[in-house]
N, C-alpha and C positions, 0 to 999 in steps of 0.2 A: 512590506510582505509577510512580516512576522505576524501582523495583527490579520490579514487573510488567512494565514496557516491557521492561526489559533480560532478563528472564526469558522472555518471549514471543520476544524477538528471537534469543536464544542459538540455538536450534536451526537458524535459518535462517542465522546466520553460519556453523554447523558445516557445512550443507549446501552453502553457497557456498565454503567453503575445502578440504572433503575430498571431497565426493560429486560436485558438480558438473564438477569437472575430470576426471574419470574419462571422461564421455562427451562427445561432441562438440556444439556449442552447437545448440541445436535450439528456442529460443524463438520464437515467432511475434510476440511483441510487444517494443516498446522503451519502457521499459526492461524489463528481464528481470523475470518474476514475482517472484524473490527479491528483487531491488532495489526492486521496486515494494512489495513487502511491508513491507521495512523501513522504507521513507520513509513509507509510509501509517501505520503504527505510530507512527513520529516524529512525524509533522504531526498525524494526528488521536487520538493516544492508543492505548493497546492494545485498548479493545474495539472502537471504529469503525474503527480501523486493519486489525484482525484480520478484521472484516467484510468492508471494501474489498478485502483480499487475498484472502478465499475466494470471493468474487464474481469477482474476476479470474481465480484459478485455474479456476472454472467455466467461463468463456469460452475457456478455452486447450483448443481441439480442432480437429480438420481441418477442420471446417465454418464457422469464424470466420477472417476474413480477417487478423486482428491488425494490426499496424502501430503506430503511436505513439499510447500511452495514459497519459499523463501521472497522477499523483496529483492528484485534485481539490483545489484551495486549500481552505484553512480558511475557511469562511463565518463573518462576524463579526455577530452579532445587534444589530440596532440599539438602543440604549438607551432608556429613556423619554424623555430628554430630547430625542433626536433624533427619536422619533415625534411628539413634542409639537409641536416645530418643524414639522413636515412639514404638520400640519393647520393 
């Protein structure tokens, strides 16, 4: 799984190092979309992280206000013991 994570993150890192510095900063979100993608993939894994990054990029247009948009925290699912205690 770590290999898939690194494989998906590699083009994003190349973009951040070589392509992004060419043009002036124009991202309407904080953190930037590429930083968000790297963090989302790291926190949520390659599949869900890529999905979250794609949704974020889809919101990056002139009609969206932008602003602070952190990666959602990893939700921990309650175990059977926890749900049994709650009843």
